[in-house]
MARNUMAR-69522 format. One record per residue (C-alpha): residue in one letter; x negated, y negated, z negated. Coordinates in steps of 0.25 Angstrom, whole numbers, plus 5000, padded with zeros to 4 digits. Layout:
BEGIN
<residuo a	u X	v Y	w Z>
...
//
This chain:
BEGIN
<residuo m	u 5216	v 5069	w 4834>
<residuo n	u 5230	v 5064	w 4827>
<residuo h	u 5229	v 5051	w 4826>
<residuo p	u 5241	v 5045	w 4816>
<residuo y	u 5253	v 5036	w 4823>
<residuo s	u 5267	v 5032	w 4820>
<residuo y	u 5277	v 5030	w 4831>
<residuo i	u 5283	v 5015	w 4832>
<residuo y	u 5297	v 5009	w 4839>
<residuo s	u 5291	v 5011	w 4852>
<residuo g	u 5287	v 5024	w 4852>
<residuo i	u 5272	v 5021	w 4851>
<residuo r	u 5263	v 5030	w 4843>
<residuo f	u 5255	v 5018	w 4834>
<residuo p	u 5243	v 5023	w 4828>
<residuo l	u 5240	v 5023	w 4813>
<residuo e	u 5225	v 5023	w 4815>
<residuo p	u 5221	v 5008	w 4816>
<residuo d	u 5210	v 5010	w 4826>
<residuo r	u 5220	v 5017	w 4836>
<residuo i	u 5230	v 5004	w 4837>
<residuo n	u 5230	v 4996	w 4849>
<residuo a	u 5240	v 4988	w 4857>
<residuo s	u 5246	v 4997	w 4864>
<residuo h	u 5253	v 5001	w 4851>
<residuo i	u 5259	v 4988	w 4846>
<residuo r	u 5271	v 4983	w 4852>
<residuo y	u 5279	v 4971	w 4848>
<residuo g	u 5291	v 4977	w 4849>
<residuo d	u 5286	v 4989	w 4839>
<residuo i	u 5282	v 4977	w 4830>
<residuo i	u 5296	v 4970	w 4830>
<residuo h	u 5305	v 4982	w 4829>
<residuo h	u 5298	v 4989	w 4817>
<residuo l	u 5294	v 4976	w 4809>
<residuo s	u 5308	v 4973	w 4813>
<residuo q	u 5314	v 4986	w 4804>
<residuo i	u 5302	v 4986	w 4793>
<residuo p	u 5307	v 4980	w 4779>
<residuo r	u 5297	v 4968	w 4772>
<residuo w	u 5294	v 4972	w 4759>
<residuo n	u 5297	v 4985	w 4760>
<residuo g	u 5311	v 4983	w 4761>
<residuo g	u 5312	v 4977	w 4747>
<residuo t	u 5319	v 4965	w 4752>
<residuo r	u 5335	v 4961	w 4748>
<residuo e	u 5338	v 4962	w 4763>
<residuo p	u 5331	v 4968	w 4774>
<residuo f	u 5319	v 4961	w 4780>
<residuo s	u 5310	v 4966	w 4790>
<residuo v	u 5294	v 4964	w 4794>
<residuo l	u 5300	v 4957	w 4807>
<residuo e	u 5307	v 4947	w 4800>
<residuo h	u 5295	v 4943	w 4790>
<residuo s	u 5285	v 4943	w 4804>
<residuo i	u 5298	v 4933	w 4808>
<residuo y	u 5296	v 4927	w 4796>
<residuo c	u 5282	v 4923	w 4794>
<residuo n	u 5282	v 4917	w 4809>
<residuo l	u 5292	v 4907	w 4804>
<residuo l	u 5282	v 4906	w 4791>
<residuo v	u 5271	v 4901	w 4800>
<residuo q	u 5280	v 4891	w 4807>
<residuo e	u 5285	v 4887	w 4792>
<residuo f	u 5271	v 4885	w 4785>
<residuo i	u 5260	v 4883	w 4797>
<residuo a	u 5267	v 4878	w 4809>
<residuo e	u 5275	v 4883	w 4821>
<residuo q	u 5264	v 4881	w 4831>
<residuo d	u 5254	v 4892	w 4824>
<residuo l	u 5259	v 4903	w 4835>
<residuo d	u 5248	v 4913	w 4832>
<residuo l	u 5251	v 4914	w 4818>
<residuo r	u 5267	v 4913	w 4820>
<residuo l	u 5263	v 4926	w 4829>
<residuo l	u 5255	v 4933	w 4818>
<residuo m	u 5266	v 4933	w 4809>
<residuo l	u 5276	v 4937	w 4819>
<residuo f	u 5266	v 4951	w 4820>
<residuo h	u 5258	v 4950	w 4807>
<residuo d	u 5265	v 4963	w 4801>
<residuo a	u 5266	v 4970	w 4814>
<residuo h	u 5259	v 4980	w 4809>
<residuo e	u 5271	v 4985	w 4800>
<residuo s	u 5275	v 4989	w 4813>
<residuo v	u 5267	v 5001	w 4810>
<residuo t	u 5264	v 5002	w 4796>
<residuo g	u 5277	v 4996	w 4790>
<residuo d	u 5278	v 4983	w 4780>
<residuo i	u 5269	v 4988	w 4767>
<residuo p	u 5267	v 4978	w 4757>
<residuo t	u 5253	v 4972	w 4756>
<residuo t	u 5250	v 4979	w 4744>
<residuo l	u 5252	v 4993	w 4748>
<residuo k	u 5242	v 4990	w 4761>
<residuo e	u 5231	v 4987	w 4752>
<residuo l	u 5232	v 5001	w 4746>
<residuo c	u 5233	v 5006	w 4761>
<residuo p	u 5221	v 5001	w 4768>
<residuo a	u 5225	v 5011	w 4781>
<residuo i	u 5237	v 5004	w 4783>
<residuo q	u 5231	v 4990	w 4783>
<residuo k	u 5221	v 4995	w 4792>
<residuo l	u 5233	v 4999	w 4801>
<residuo q	u 5240	v 4987	w 4800>
<residuo d	u 5226	v 4978	w 4801>
<residuo a	u 5223	v 4987	w 4814>
<residuo y	u 5236	v 4984	w 4820>
<residuo d	u 5236	v 4968	w 4818>
<residuo k	u 5223	v 4968	w 4826>
<residuo v	u 5229	v 4975	w 4838>
<residuo l	u 5241	v 4966	w 4837>
<residuo f	u 5236	v 4954	w 4834>
<residuo k	u 5225	v 4954	w 4846>
<residuo m	u 5238	v 4958	w 4856>
<residuo l	u 5246	v 4944	w 4849>
<residuo g	u 5232	v 4936	w 4852>
<residuo l	u 5231	v 4935	w 4835>
<residuo w	u 5217	v 4942	w 4834>
<residuo p	u 5209	v 4940	w 4828>
<residuo l	u 5218	v 4932	w 4818>
<residuo t	u 5209	v 4920	w 4811>
<residuo p	u 5207	v 4921	w 4796>
<residuo e	u 5218	v 4909	w 4797>
<residuo m	u 5229	v 4917	w 4803>
<residuo r	u 5227	v 4928	w 4792>
<residuo g	u 5228	v 4918	w 4782>
<residuo w	u 5240	v 4911	w 4788>
<residuo m	u 5247	v 4927	w 4791>
<residuo a	u 5244	v 4930	w 4775>
<residuo r	u 5249	v 4917	w 4771>
<residuo i	u 5262	v 4919	w 4781>
<residuo d	u 5265	v 4932	w 4777>
<residuo m	u 5265	v 4928	w 4763>
<residuo l	u 5275	v 4916	w 4763>
<residuo a	u 5283	v 4926	w 4771>
<residuo k	u 5282	v 4935	w 4757>
<residuo v	u 5285	v 4923	w 4751>
<residuo g	u 5299	v 4920	w 4758>
<residuo e	u 5303	v 4935	w 4760>
<residuo a	u 5301	v 4937	w 4745>
<residuo k	u 5312	v 4925	w 4742>
<residuo a	u 5321	v 4928	w 4753>
<residuo f	u 5322	v 4944	w 4752>
<residuo l	u 5316	v 4949	w 4737>
<residuo p	u 5321	v 4950	w 4723>
<residuo e	u 5317	v 4936	w 4717>
<residuo n	u 5309	v 4944	w 4707>
<residuo v	u 5300	v 4948	w 4717>
<residuo w	u 5299	v 4935	w 4727>
<residuo t	u 5298	v 4925	w 4714>
<residuo e	u 5284	v 4935	w 4710>
<residuo i	u 5280	v 4933	w 4725>
<residuo v	u 5282	v 4916	w 4725>
<residuo k	u 5279	v 4914	w 4710>
<residuo p	u 5270	v 4900	w 4709>
<residuo d	u 5256	v 4907	w 4709>
<residuo k	u 5259	v 4912	w 4723>
<residuo v	u 5254	v 4903	w 4734>
<residuo y	u 5265	v 4905	w 4744>
<residuo p	u 5277	v 4895	w 4744>
<residuo i	u 5291	v 4900	w 4748>
<residuo p	u 5294	v 4897	w 4763>
<residuo e	u 5305	v 4889	w 4768>
<residuo t	u 5308	v 4899	w 4780>
<residuo s	u 5316	v 4912	w 4774>
<residuo p	u 5314	v 4924	w 4780>
<residuo k	u 5328	v 4931	w 4787>
<residuo a	u 5331	v 4945	w 4786>
<residuo c	u 5340	v 4949	w 4798>
<residuo s	u 5332	v 4962	w 4803>
<residuo w	u 5340	v 4973	w 4798>
<residuo g	u 5352	v 4981	w 4805>
<residuo e	u 5357	v 4972	w 4818>
<residuo r	u 5350	v 4961	w 4814>
<residuo r	u 5335	v 4968	w 4815>
<residuo q	u 5335	v 4961	w 4831>
<residuo q	u 5336	v 4948	w 4827>
<residuo a	u 5324	v 4949	w 4818>
<residuo r	u 5318	v 4955	w 4831>
<residuo n	u 5322	v 4944	w 4840>
<residuo a	u 5317	v 4935	w 4831>
<residuo f	u 5303	v 4941	w 4831>
<residuo l	u 5303	v 4941	w 4846>
<residuo n	u 5307	v 4928	w 4849>
<residuo t	u 5297	v 4923	w 4839>
<residuo l	u 5286	v 4931	w 4846>
<residuo e	u 5292	v 4927	w 4859>
<residuo q	u 5291	v 4912	w 4855>
<residuo i	u 5276	v 4911	w 4850>
<residuo q	u 5271	v 4920	w 4862>
<residuo d	u 5276	v 4910	w 4870>
<residuo a	u 5271	v 4897	w 4861>
<residuo r	u 5257	v 4904	w 4862>
<residuo k	u 5257	v 4907	w 4876>
<residuo l	u 5263	v 4890	w 4878>
<residuo v	u 5250	v 4887	w 4868>
<residuo v	u 5240	v 4895	w 4876>
<residuo t	u 5244	v 4891	w 4890>
<residuo e	u 5243	v 4876	w 4884>
<residuo d	u 5230	v 4877	w 4878>
//
């Protein structure tokens, strides 16, 4: 039987059937490489802004709205869109029409979050993940989208404030490595801090 798959950067044949995904198919280097080149907002921003930069921005928003010490949530937000390294950045409304893609992303998340020591996600973490993702959407819309679009997203009946922390776009062309380095540095800091907390406990 031929199983559907997709090649990713390291050369891994990534299975496109949710029940066949395992830890051997997921590498941080692939995630970082792919997300640094996939545009947010389906490429509809005034300047290039990648999914990797969105992930970095979400990590910063955890520190602004919750606490820098919430290491698990910061780690979760760094990787909450890692599945897009396989599927690309698909608008939520479109994913709702494509349950097979949502199922694939959910299976990817379960394997990855187990690798990160975050599984199972608590309802509280899921709630914060959704809130931080929406706060990032608001901040990005204000920074990078036409005014008529972002004012619709942040209109008064919406419950999400405009973050004080602004997203930064730097990862296109030769500057892409800056975002990759920033992601890796942040990941290393969080992992070191988590190990320290575990040791002290």
